[in-house]
C-alpha positions in Angstrom: -32.5 169.3 86.6 -28.9 171.0 86.7 -27.8 167.6 88.3 -29.3 165.3 85.8 -28.4 167.7 82.9 -24.4 167.6 84.0 -24.5 163.9 84.7 -25.9 163.3 80.6 -23.3 165.5 79.3 -20.4 164.3 81.4 -21.4 160.6 80.9 -20.3 160.6 76.6 -17.0 162.9 77.5 -16.5 160.1 79.8 -16.9 157.0 77.3 -15.2 158.9 74.5 -12.0 159.7 76.8 -12.0 156.1 77.8 -12.0 155.4 74.0 -9.3 157.3 73.1 -7.4 155.8 76.1 -8.1 152.6 74.8 -6.7 153.0 71.1 -4.1 154.9 72.3 -2.3 152.2 74.2 -2.2 149.9 71.2 0.3 149.4 69.1 0.5 151.2 65.8 0.8 149.2 62.4 0.6 149.6 58.5 1.3 147.2 56.1 3.9 147.5 53.5 4.5 145.7 49.9 7.8 144.6 48.6 7.9 143.3 45.2 11.0 141.7 45.4 13.1 138.9 47.7 15.4 140.6 50.3 17.8 139.6 53.1 17.1 141.1 56.8 17.9 140.0 60.0 20.8 137.0 58.8 17.4 135.6 56.8 16.0 135.9 53.2 12.6 137.0 52.8 10.3 136.5 49.9 8.3 139.2 48.0 5.2 139.9 49.6 3.0 142.2 52.6 4.7 143.0 55.9 3.0 144.4 58.8 5.0 146.7 60.1 4.3 147.3 63.9 5.5 150.1 66.2 5.5 149.3 70.0 3.3 151.4 72.0 6.5 153.6 73.5 7.7 154.1 70.0 11.0 152.7 71.3 10.6 149.2 69.1 9.4 148.2 65.5 8.5 144.8 64.1 8.5 143.5 60.5 5.9 140.5 60.2 5.5 138.3 57.1 1.9 138.3 56.2 2.5 134.7 54.4 5.0 133.0 57.3 6.4 133.4 60.5 9.2 135.3 59.8 9.5 138.5 62.0 12.1 140.3 63.7 12.1 143.4 66.2 14.7 146.5 66.4 14.9 149.5 68.1 13.6 152.9 66.5 14.3 156.3 67.2 14.4 159.9 66.0 16.4 160.3 62.9 16.4 162.3 59.4 12.5 161.9 58.5 10.5 165.3 58.8 8.6 165.4 62.3 5.7 165.8 60.8 6.0 162.7 58.2 3.3 160.1 59.0 5.0 157.5 56.1 6.1 153.9 56.9 8.8 152.9 54.4 11.1 150.1 54.5 14.7 151.1 52.6 16.8 149.2 50.8 20.3 148.7 49.6 20.7 147.0 46.3 24.0 144.2 46.3 24.1 143.2 42.6 21.0 140.9 42.0 20.0 141.3 46.2 18.6 143.5 47.9 19.3 144.1 51.7 16.9 145.9 54.3 18.5 149.0 55.2 16.4 151.1 57.4 12.8 151.3 58.6 11.1 154.7 58.7 7.9 154.7 60.8 6.7 158.2 60.7 9.2 160.8 62.0 10.9 157.8 63.9 13.5 155.6 62.3 15.7 152.5 62.7 19.7 152.7 62.7 21.3 151.1 59.4 20.4 147.5 59.5 22.8 146.1 56.9 26.3 146.4 58.8 27.9 143.1 58.2 30.3 141.4 56.3 29.2 140.9 53.1 28.0 144.3 52.6 31.2 145.6 53.4 32.6 142.9 51.2 30.5 143.7 48.3 31.4 147.4 48.6 35.0 147.2 48.5 35.1 144.4 45.7 32.7 146.2 43.1 35.0 149.5 43.6 31.8 151.6 45.2 
């Protein structure tokens, strides 16, 4: 009797552990809405919904458009966000009438500055910032 009871309790525990292991192996993803067009990875991106996906190792983040095939992937690592921060945030620089993606934050992880390019430096110099 004791052997059967132990197996009845052990089976659901093992199934729950397997389910948790499977779900933790999947990449984490979130959706954000951007109300304006912007530039990132050398391309112009339309206003709309974007899927932000972190790989299972937590070292890469991918931004994917929900309306077309645009996507890019970059490294992500520890940054200034609080370790308990759960937000997914895209931060932008406003360059005159245009927006340029500055960083992608996924929880406590953040990309390095993505908008380092000549046109950004030229705008900052010419506008006196």
